C-alpha positions, -999 to 999 in steps of 0.1 A, spaced: -111 8 -659 -125 14 -693 -158 -1 -682 -162 24 -653 -182 56 -658 -160 87 -659 -173 99 -625 -161 67 -609 -127 70 -625 -124 106 -612 -134 96 -577 -110 67 -578 -82 91 -586 -89 109 -552 -83 78 -532 -45 76 -534 -15 84 -555 -12 49 -569 -47 49 -582 -43 84 -596 -11 72 -614 -29 41 -627 -57 61 -642 -33 88 -656 -9 63 -672 -33 57 -701 -47 92 -702 -50 95 -740 -66 61 -744 -88 60 -713 -102 96 -713 -102 98 -751 -125 67 -751 -146 82 -723 -149 115 -743 -160 96 -774 -185 75 -755 -202 104 -737 -199 132 -763 -193 113 -796 -164 114 -819 -150 149 -825 -126 154 -853 -97 179 -849 -98 179 -811 -71 153 -804 -49 164 -775 -19 182 -790 -38 196 -820 -37 234 -824 -75 237 -817 -74 216 -785 -43 233 -771 -62 265 -767 -90 246 -748 -73 218 -730 -41 198 -732 -53 163 -723 -85 143 -730 -93 144 -693 -91 182 -692 -112 183 -724 -138 160 -708 -140 181 -676 -143 213 -696 -171 199 -718 -190 185 -687 -188 218 -669 -199 237 -700 -229 215 -705 -239 218 -668 -236 256 -670 -258 256 -701 -284 234 -684 -285 256 -653 -290 287 -674 -318 270 -694 -335 259 -662 -332 294 -647 -346 310 -678 -376 286 -679 -383 292 -642 -382 330 -647 -405 328 -677 -430 308 -658 -429 331 -629 -434 361 -651 -463 347 -671 -483 331 -645 -495 341 -611 -479 315 -590 -489 308 -554 -465 305 -526 -464 267 -529 -452 268 -565 -425 294 -557 -414 272 -528 -411 242 -552 -388 263 -575 -366 272 -546 -364 236 -534 -355 225 -570 -327 251 -572 -313 240 -538 -314 203 -550 -296 213 -583 -269 232 -563 -264 203 -539 -260 178 -569 -233 199 -584 
């Protein structure tokens, strides 16, 4: 399972209780490795440490919170860029439509 991307592991957990149990049995090792692979080593954020207890109790929860935070930051950045472009340039209807289509695509992807 360690070779699978994190999204595949999360989807696999939704299939049945046995697969969910299988992926949860090595939570610290599996999700800790996935966290390090995707976000890099982070000292002091091991599950059970005082800092991580306020944020999340397991590596999986920490992974999910970090992914959600990054997605939110990216959406905010994209929105700010779009608003700045629309303020500073006189966009035609076609350009405005492209922005709306892009937003709809981003919303569908999340």
